[in-house]
C-alpha positions as CSV (number, residue, x, y, z in Angstrom):
1,M,9.1,35.0,15.2
2,P,9.4,38.7,14.6
3,R,6.5,41.1,14.1
4,P,5.5,42.0,10.5
5,C,7.2,45.3,9.2
6,R,4.7,48.2,9.2
7,C,4.5,50.3,6.3
8,R,6.3,53.8,6.9
9,R,4.7,56.9,5.8
10,I,7.4,59.2,3.8
11,R,7.1,62.6,2.3
12,C,10.4,63.0,0.5
13,N,10.9,62.1,-2.9
14,P,14.4,62.6,-3.8
15,D,15.1,63.7,-7.5
16,T,18.4,62.1,-7.4
17,N,18.7,58.7,-6.0
18,Y,22.5,58.0,-6.6
19,F,25.8,59.8,-5.1
20,K,29.3,58.9,-5.8
21,P,32.5,60.3,-5.1
22,R,33.9,62.5,-8.2
23,G,36.8,61.4,-10.0
24,I,36.4,57.7,-9.1
25,P,35.0,55.4,-11.8
26,L,31.7,53.8,-10.6
27,D,33.0,50.1,-11.2
28,M,35.8,50.6,-8.6
29,L,33.2,51.7,-6.0
30,E,31.5,49.8,-3.4
31,E,27.9,50.7,-2.9
32,V,25.8,51.3,0.2
33,N,22.0,51.1,-0.2
34,L,20.0,53.8,1.9
35,M,16.4,52.9,2.3
36,L,13.8,55.4,1.6
37,D,12.5,55.2,5.2
38,E,16.1,55.9,6.5
39,L,16.4,59.1,4.1
40,E,13.0,60.1,5.5
41,A,14.1,59.8,9.2
42,V,17.4,61.8,8.3
43,R,15.1,64.5,6.8
44,L,13.0,64.8,9.7
45,A,15.6,64.5,12.5
46,D,18.5,66.5,10.9
47,L,16.9,68.7,8.4
48,E,13.7,69.6,10.2
49,G,15.1,69.0,13.5
50,L,12.3,67.1,15.0
51,Y,12.5,65.2,18.1
52,Q,12.4,61.4,17.6
53,K,9.1,61.2,19.2
54,D,7.4,63.7,16.8
55,A,9.2,62.3,13.8
56,A,8.0,58.7,14.5
57,K,4.5,60.0,14.7
58,K,4.9,61.4,11.1
59,M,6.4,58.1,9.9
60,N,3.5,56.0,11.6
61,I,6.1,54.1,13.6
62,S,7.3,54.0,17.3
63,R,9.9,56.1,18.8
64,Q,12.2,53.1,19.4
65,T,11.8,52.0,15.6
66,F,12.6,55.6,14.6
67,G,15.7,55.5,16.8
68,N,16.7,52.1,15.2
69,I,16.3,53.5,11.6
70,I,18.0,56.9,12.2
71,G,21.1,55.1,13.8
72,K,21.2,52.7,10.7
73,A,21.0,55.7,8.4
74,H,23.7,57.8,10.3
75,K,26.1,54.7,10.1
76,K,25.5,54.2,6.3
77,I,26.0,57.8,5.6
78,A,29.3,58.1,7.7
79,D,30.6,54.9,5.9
80,V,30.0,56.5,2.3
81,L,31.5,59.7,3.3
82,L,34.6,58.4,5.3
83,N,35.2,55.3,3.0
84,A,34.6,56.9,-0.4
85,K,31.6,54.6,-1.3
86,A,28.7,55.4,-3.6
87,L,25.2,55.8,-2.0
88,K,22.2,54.5,-3.8
89,I,18.6,55.5,-2.4
90,E,16.0,53.1,-3.0
91,G,13.7,50.4,-1.4
92,G,11.7,49.8,1.8
93,K,8.1,49.3,2.7
94,V,7.1,52.9,2.5
95,K,3.9,54.8,1.6
96,R,4.3,58.3,0.2
97,I,2.1,60.9,1.4
98,G,1.6,64.5,0.5
């Protein structure tokens, strides 16, 4: 039986929650869902340049969990960019701070 999911702390609150390739009608696109905790992991690691240990502390999760989250996020973002898919940002068990 898996352990219950801990609530992840996030600071980012995106103004836009949907991205799609220009010139392709929405009904022709496959959609990929990026969870809010995945977006926060990308923000902390890639935009702010934090080490996984420090970023994990900010999100109130273990370093290993952070590594799993950032790995999933990178894979989803690469899929969206390389395969011309739509990206929807929403969901996840998160607590907004700040």
